[in-house]
C-alpha positions in Angstrom: 117.2 97.5 140.3 115.8 95.5 143.0 114.6 92.0 142.6 111.0 91.6 140.5 111.2 95.1 139.0 111.7 93.9 135.2 108.6 91.7 135.0 106.4 92.6 132.2 102.7 92.9 132.8 99.8 93.1 130.0 97.4 95.7 131.3 94.2 97.3 130.1 93.6 100.7 129.2 91.6 101.9 132.0 95.0 101.0 134.0 97.1 102.8 131.4 95.2 105.9 131.9 96.8 106.8 135.4 100.5 107.0 133.4 99.7 108.8 130.9 101.1 112.1 132.3 104.6 110.1 132.3 104.4 109.2 128.9 103.5 112.5 127.4 106.7 114.0 130.0 108.8 110.8 128.6 107.8 111.1 124.6 106.3 115.0 123.9 107.9 116.8 126.5 107.1 120.2 124.8 103.7 119.4 122.9 100.5 120.8 124.1 99.0 117.4 123.2 99.8 114.0 124.6 99.6 110.3 123.6 96.3 110.0 124.1 96.1 112.3 120.9 98.6 111.2 119.1 97.4 107.4 119.3 93.7 107.8 120.1 93.1 104.4 118.6 94.8 102.7 121.4 94.3 104.8 124.4 91.1 106.7 124.6 87.8 105.1 125.7 86.6 102.8 122.9 90.3 102.4 121.6 91.7 98.9 120.9 95.3 99.1 122.6 97.4 96.4 124.3 100.0 97.6 127.1 102.7 96.3 128.1 103.9 98.0 131.3 107.3 97.6 133.8 106.5 99.0 137.0 108.5 99.2 140.5 105.2 99.3 142.4 103.1 101.9 141.2 105.5 103.8 139.4 105.8 103.4 135.7 109.4 102.5 134.8 108.9 101.4 130.6 105.8 101.2 128.5 104.9 100.0 124.8 101.6 100.2 122.8 100.4 98.2 120.4 97.0 96.9 118.5 96.6 94.6 115.7 94.7 96.2 112.8 94.0 95.8 109.1 96.2 97.8 106.7 95.7 98.0 103.0 99.0 97.7 100.8 99.5 97.2 97.0 98.7 93.4 97.5 95.7 93.7 99.4 94.5 93.9 103.1 97.0 92.2 105.6 96.8 91.9 109.4 99.6 94.2 111.1 100.9 94.9 114.5 101.4 98.5 115.2 103.6 99.4 117.9 104.7 102.6 119.4 104.6 104.6 123.0 107.5 103.0 123.4 109.4 104.6 126.6 111.3 104.2 129.5 111.8 106.6 132.6 114.9 108.7 131.8 116.8 107.5 134.9 116.1 103.9 134.0 117.3 103.9 130.8 119.9 101.9 129.3 119.3 98.8 131.3 116.9 96.9 128.9 113.6 97.6 130.2 112.4 99.0 126.5 113.6 95.9 125.1 111.8 93.6 127.9 108.3 95.5 126.8 108.6 95.5 122.9 109.8 91.7 123.3 106.7 91.2 125.4 104.2 93.1 122.9 105.8 91.2 120.2 105.3 87.6 121.2 101.7 88.6 122.3 100.9 90.2 119.0 102.7 88.3 116.3 100.3 85.1 116.2 97.6 87.8 115.1 99.7 89.8 112.3 101.3 88.7 109.5 104.0 92.4 109.8 105.0 94.6 112.4 105.2 98.3 111.8 107.1 100.5 114.4 106.7 104.5 114.6 109.8 105.8 116.2 111.5 108.8 116.0 115.3 106.7 116.4 115.0 103.8 114.5 118.6 103.0 115.3 117.6 101.8 118.7 115.3 98.9 116.8 117.8 97.6 114.9 118.7 94.7 117.2 115.0 93.7 117.2 115.1 93.2 113.5 113.8 96.4 112.4 114.6 98.4 109.4 113.9 102.0 108.5 110.6 102.1 106.2 110.0 104.5 103.1 109.1 108.0 103.9 105.7 108.5 105.3 102.5 110.5 104.1 100.4 112.0 106.5 96.8 112.8 105.0 94.5 114.9 107.5 90.6 115.4 106.1 88.8 117.7 107.7 84.8 118.1 107.2 83.6 121.4 105.9 81.4 123.5 107.7 77.8 123.3 106.3 76.2 126.1 104.9 74.2 128.3 106.6 76.3 127.8 109.7 76.3 131.2 111.7 79.8 132.0 113.0 81.6 129.7 110.9 84.0 131.3 108.6 83.9 129.9 105.3 
């Protein structure tokens, strides 16, 4: 790596939009949807995401997305930092870039959150940052039924 590549920047939602195709390729290579669809609360225009990146000029090398949200647990509501979309360009993996963007996100968001939740397909990669595997998740999808009288909609 050349000098200065490893500087982590906190960028806004508008700036991260240009890198969505890279993130889709790195994180969801065979999917018909992208990270913007997986995490709309971060990436879409009215989302509340924070993005930490390492770049070489305009080229994205590593990325982490997060936001602070109110979660509701057995003991009541609490503020949680939600982390995800941690990714590094394949040719740059193994150089600590993902650790740098993850550490920057944690440092920026922890003052505003009581807990941190990280979604990762390989939790073992995050153990050195203090993350442990959590319980099995259940996903609930809610869909609105069509209104009666709508034409062209099957019930």
